[in-house]
C-alpha positions in Angstrom: 0.0 0.1 0.0 1.1 3.5 -0.6 -0.7 6.9 -0.3 -1.6 6.8 -4.0 -3.7 3.6 -3.6 -5.5 5.0 -0.6 -6.2 8.4 -2.5 -7.5 6.3 -5.4 -9.7 4.2 -3.2 -11.1 7.3 -1.6 -11.8 9.0 -4.9 -13.7 5.9 -6.3 -15.7 5.5 -3.1 -16.6 9.1 -3.3 -17.4 9.4 -7.0 -19.0 6.0 -7.5 -17.2 5.1 -10.6 -13.7 4.5 -12.0 -14.2 7.0 -14.6 -15.2 9.9 -12.4 -12.5 9.1 -10.0 -10.0 9.3 -12.9 -11.4 12.8 -13.9 -11.1 13.9 -10.3 -7.4 12.6 -9.9 -6.3 13.5 -13.5 -5.5 9.9 -14.2 -6.7 7.6 -17.0 -9.4 5.1 -16.1 -7.0 2.3 -16.7 -4.5 4.0 -14.2 -7.3 3.9 -11.7 -8.1 0.3 -12.3 -4.3 -0.6 -11.8 -4.1 1.3 -8.7 -7.2 -0.4 -7.2 -5.8 -3.9 -8.3 -2.5 -3.1 -6.6 -4.3 -2.2 -3.4 -6.4 -5.3 -3.5 -3.3 -7.3 -3.9 -1.7 -5.6 -1.0 -4.8 -6.1 1.3 -5.4 -9.6 0.1 -9.0 -9.2 -1.2 -11.4 -7.2 -3.2 -12.2 -3.7 -2.0 -15.0 -3.0 -4.4 -17.9 -5.0 -5.7 -18.3 -4.2 -9.5 -21.7 -4.7 -10.8 -20.9 -3.6 -14.2 -22.5 -1.2 -16.6 -23.6 2.2 -15.4 -24.1 1.2 -11.8 -21.7 2.6 -9.3 -19.2 0.3 -7.6 -19.8 -0.5 -3.9 -17.2 -1.0 -1.1 -16.9 -4.5 0.2 -16.6 -5.1 3.9 -12.8 -5.2 3.5 -13.0 -2.0 1.4 -14.9 -0.2 4.2 -12.2 -1.2 6.7 -9.3 -0.1 4.4 -11.1 3.1 3.5 -11.8 4.3 7.2 -8.1 3.7 8.2 -6.9 5.0 4.7 -8.7 8.3 5.3 -7.0 8.7 8.6 -3.7 8.1 6.9 -4.4 10.6 4.2 -5.3 13.2 6.8 -2.2 12.7 8.7 -0.2 12.9 5.5 -1.8 16.1 4.5 -1.3 17.6 8.0 2.4 16.6 7.7 2.7 18.2 4.4 1.1 21.3 5.7 3.4 21.3 8.7 6.5 20.9 6.5 5.4 23.9 4.3 4.8 26.0 7.3 8.2 24.9 8.7 9.8 25.9 5.4 8.0 29.2 5.5 9.4 30.0 9.0 6.5 29.0 11.1 8.5 26.6 13.2 10.2 27.0 16.6 13.8 28.3 17.4 15.4 28.0 20.8 18.2 30.4 21.5 20.7 30.5 24.5 21.8 34.1 25.3 23.3 36.4 27.9 22.7 39.8 29.1 24.7 41.9 26.5 23.2 40.0 23.6 19.7 40.0 25.1 19.8 43.8 25.6 21.5 44.9 22.5 21.6 42.4 19.6 18.5 40.2 20.0 15.8 42.8 20.1 16.5 43.9 16.5 17.0 40.2 15.4 13.6 39.1 17.0 11.8 42.2 15.8 12.8 41.6 12.2 12.3 37.8 12.5 8.7 38.3 13.7 8.1 41.0 11.1 9.0 38.3 8.4 7.4 35.3 10.2 4.6 36.4 12.5 3.9 32.8 13.5 7.4 31.9 14.4 7.8 30.4 17.9 11.0 32.0 19.4 12.2 30.8 22.8 15.1 32.5 24.5 17.1 31.0 27.4 19.4 33.3 29.4 22.0 31.8 31.8 25.2 33.2 33.2 27.5 30.1 33.1 31.1 29.4 32.6 30.7 27.1 29.7 27.3 26.8 28.1 26.2 23.9 25.9 24.3 23.8 22.6 22.6 20.6 23.6 18.8 21.0 23.2 19.2 24.5 21.7 19.2 25.6 18.1 21.8 28.4 18.6 23.8 29.7 21.6 25.6 33.1 22.0 28.6 33.1 24.3 31.5 35.5 25.0 34.2 33.1 24.0 34.7 29.9 21.9 32.7 27.1 22.9 34.1 23.6 23.4 32.7 20.3 22.3 31.0 19.2 19.1 29.9 22.5 17.9 30.2 24.8 14.8 30.7 28.5 15.6 31.3 31.9 14.1 32.7 35.1 15.8 30.1 37.8 15.5 31.7 40.6 17.3 34.9 42.1 19.0 33.6 43.8 22.1 36.2 46.3 23.5 36.6 47.0 27.3 36.4 50.3 28.8 37.0 51.8 32.2 33.8 53.1 33.8 34.2 56.1 36.4 32.4 58.9 37.9 33.1 62.3 36.6 36.5 63.8 37.5 38.2 60.7 38.7 40.5 60.8 35.7 41.5 63.3 33.2 39.9 62.9 29.6 41.7 60.4 27.4 43.1 56.9 28.1 43.8 55.7 31.6 47.1 53.7 32.2 46.3 50.1 33.2 48.6 50.4 36.3 46.2 53.0 37.7 43.9 50.1 38.7 46.4 48.7 41.0 45.0 48.6 44.6 41.9 50.6 43.5 38.4 49.6 44.7 36.5 48.0 41.8 33.2 46.6 41.1 33.3 43.4 38.8 31.5 40.5 37.3 31.8 37.0 38.9 35.0 35.2 38.0 33.3 33.3 35.2 33.3 33.6 31.4 35.5 36.3 30.1 36.0 37.9 33.4 38.5 35.2 34.3 40.6 36.2 31.3 40.5 39.8 32.2 41.7 39.3 35.7 44.5 37.0 34.4 45.6 40.0 32.4 45.6 42.1 35.5 47.8 39.4 37.3 50.1 39.1 34.4 50.7 42.8 34.5 51.4 42.8 38.2 48.1 44.6 38.9 46.0 43.6 41.9 42.6 45.7 42.1 40.6 45.5 45.2 37.3 43.8 44.2 34.8 45.2 46.7 31.6 43.8 44.9 30.8 41.2 42.3 27.5 40.9 40.5 26.3 39.3 37.3 24.0 42.1 36.7 25.5 44.6 34.4 23.2 47.4 35.7 24.2 46.5 39.3 27.8 47.1 38.4 27.1 50.5 36.9 24.8 51.5 39.7 27.6 50.8 42.2 30.2 52.8 40.2 27.6 55.6 40.2 27.2 55.3 43.9 31.0 55.6 44.3 31.7 52.1 45.5 34.5 51.7 42.9 35.6 51.7 39.2 34.6 49.0 36.7 36.1 47.6 33.6 33.3 46.5 31.3 32.8 45.5 27.7 31.2 48.3 25.7 28.2 46.2 24.6 27.2 45.6 28.3 27.0 49.4 29.1 23.7 51.4 29.4 25.3 54.4 31.1 23.6 57.2 33.1 24.7 60.5 31.6 26.8 61.3 34.7 29.3 58.5 34.2 32.4 58.5 32.0 34.1 55.9 30.0 37.9 55.9 29.3 40.1 53.6 27.2 42.7 51.7 28.9 46.3 51.9 27.9 47.6 49.3 27.0 44.1 48.2 25.9 42.7 44.9 27.1 42.1 42.2 24.6 38.4 42.6 23.5 35.7 40.2 24.4 35.0 37.9 21.6 31.3 37.1 21.2 30.5 33.8 19.3 27.3 32.2 17.9 27.4 28.5 17.9 25.2 25.4 17.1 25.6 21.7 17.2 28.0 20.3 14.7 26.6 18.0 11.9 23.1 19.2 12.5 20.9 20.7 9.7 19.7 24.0 10.9 16.1 25.0 10.4 15.2 27.9 8.1 14.4 30.0 11.2 17.8 29.4 12.8 19.5 30.1 9.6 17.7 33.4 9.3 18.7 34.3 12.9 22.4 33.9 12.0 21.9 36.2 8.9 20.1 38.8 10.9 22.7 38.6 13.7 25.4 39.3 11.3 23.5 42.2 9.8 22.9 43.8 13.3 26.5 43.4 14.6 27.9 44.8 11.3 25.8 47.9 12.2 27.2 47.9 15.7 
């Protein structure tokens, strides 16, 4: 049995004759007869009583059983075909792992454009501050560094670090990195790219006094504003009040590298592929 046999059975049962079924399906009458014969061979018995002449054919008891189940199969096949077409048109689901800076700056433009193009898209975002995320169970993952494991990834942005201060703490222009030695600072937890930054401090013989750590970018900025200490932050993470200043560091710290990754050897959905394209467009503007 295949779907063509079941579709032919349905057409003959609905139309009453092989000729009208052939017209409905766009087949010749002999092709309809061949498909019915192939179906009867597959199920091991006649599915129609054929009285001959102008009288309509009638389903046998076996034919009624096959038709009832066959129509269910045809309906499921049509539903699958429709779902595939919707998927190709961008009406599927895409799961994206993200973190604060990407959520706040990059993804709003990506999501807005994606929903403009595909209003029925099901977009799920998962934000977690972790030292090494995984692409398992997700279509795409943003991370500030290269992911390890069986993934493919592309660097989407170099995000430079700047020193965040209150007005008047330093003259305009770059600030020497050595000026951070022994100074009170607010910082991110020692995970992700923060570990690498603190290693740069140590290699340069600089030991800042970390007085507060928080994974909340706004929390870091708020404590700088309150006078608790300085902060070194990637530019993408900043949403500064107008009364705070930023300075380049001299020598400059290596920029934070932001990557977009997905599971290796896995075919991406049209939605996931479009997210990658839109992300590149957004980050090029940045």
